[in-house]
C-alpha positions as CSV (number, residue, x, y, z in Angstrom):
1,M,20.2,21.0,-3.8
2,I,16.6,19.8,-3.5
3,Y,15.7,16.1,-3.7
4,N,12.1,15.2,-4.2
5,A,10.0,12.0,-4.5
6,G,6.5,10.8,-4.5
7,S,5.6,7.5,-3.0
8,K,2.7,5.1,-2.9
9,D,2.6,2.2,-0.5
10,G,-0.7,0.3,-0.6
11,N,-3.3,3.0,-0.2
12,K,-1.0,5.5,1.4
13,V,0.3,8.2,-1.0
14,A,2.7,11.1,-0.1
15,A,5.1,13.6,-1.6
16,A,8.3,15.1,-0.2
17,A,11.1,17.5,-0.9
18,V,14.3,17.5,1.1
19,V,16.6,20.5,1.4
20,N,19.7,20.1,3.6
21,N,18.1,18.7,6.8
22,D,14.6,20.1,6.2
23,I,11.8,17.8,5.0
24,F,8.7,19.2,3.4
25,S,6.1,16.6,2.9
26,I,2.4,16.2,2.3
27,R,0.0,13.2,2.6
28,L,-2.2,12.9,-0.5
29,P,-5.6,11.2,-0.8
30,D,-5.5,7.4,-0.9
31,E,-6.8,7.4,-4.5
32,A,-4.0,9.6,-5.8
33,K,-1.8,8.2,-8.5
34,I,2.0,7.9,-8.2
35,F,2.3,10.5,-11.1
36,T,0.4,13.0,-8.9
37,A,2.6,12.2,-5.9
38,E,5.7,12.8,-8.0
39,A,4.3,16.0,-9.5
40,K,3.3,17.2,-6.0
41,A,6.9,16.6,-4.9
42,I,8.2,18.8,-7.7
43,E,5.7,21.4,-6.6
44,L,6.9,21.3,-3.0
45,A,10.5,21.9,-4.3
46,F,9.2,25.0,-6.2
47,E,7.3,26.2,-3.1
48,Y,10.6,26.0,-1.2
49,I,12.4,28.0,-3.9
50,R,9.7,30.7,-3.8
51,I,10.2,31.3,0.0
52,S,14.0,30.9,0.1
53,K,16.5,33.7,0.2
54,N,18.9,31.6,-1.9
55,T,19.1,32.3,-5.6
56,H,20.6,29.1,-7.1
57,F,18.9,25.7,-6.9
58,T,19.2,22.2,-8.4
59,I,16.2,20.0,-8.2
60,F,16.8,16.2,-8.3
61,S,13.8,14.1,-9.4
62,D,13.6,10.5,-10.3
63,S,10.3,10.9,-12.1
64,L,11.1,10.8,-15.8
65,S,7.4,10.9,-16.6
66,C,6.9,14.2,-14.8
67,L,10.0,15.7,-16.3
68,H,9.0,14.6,-19.8
69,N,5.4,15.9,-19.4
70,M,6.7,19.3,-18.4
71,N,7.5,19.7,-22.1
72,I,3.9,19.2,-23.2
73,D,0.5,20.7,-22.2
74,H,-0.2,18.7,-19.0
75,P,-2.6,20.9,-16.9
76,F,-1.3,20.0,-13.4
77,L,2.4,20.4,-14.4
78,L,1.7,23.7,-16.2
79,S,0.1,25.1,-13.1
80,I,3.2,24.3,-11.1
81,L,5.5,25.9,-13.6
82,N,3.3,29.0,-14.0
83,N,3.2,29.8,-10.3
């Protein structure tokens, strides 16, 4: 199970994915939008999947807008899915 989230607090923006007790996070530019943070969190989850030896995963995301936009031609989300 991989949990992910993007967060914006004032001007501070970050994304994270959590697997078991491991946290993968990244600080984003202050001007980044919350959508970008949520999408980056999903990308972090996929990056973990690519390097993991496990073969089955479930990603939990609370970003309905990112999940919805994966069904349309959103350039940033398509780049995540195509890698």
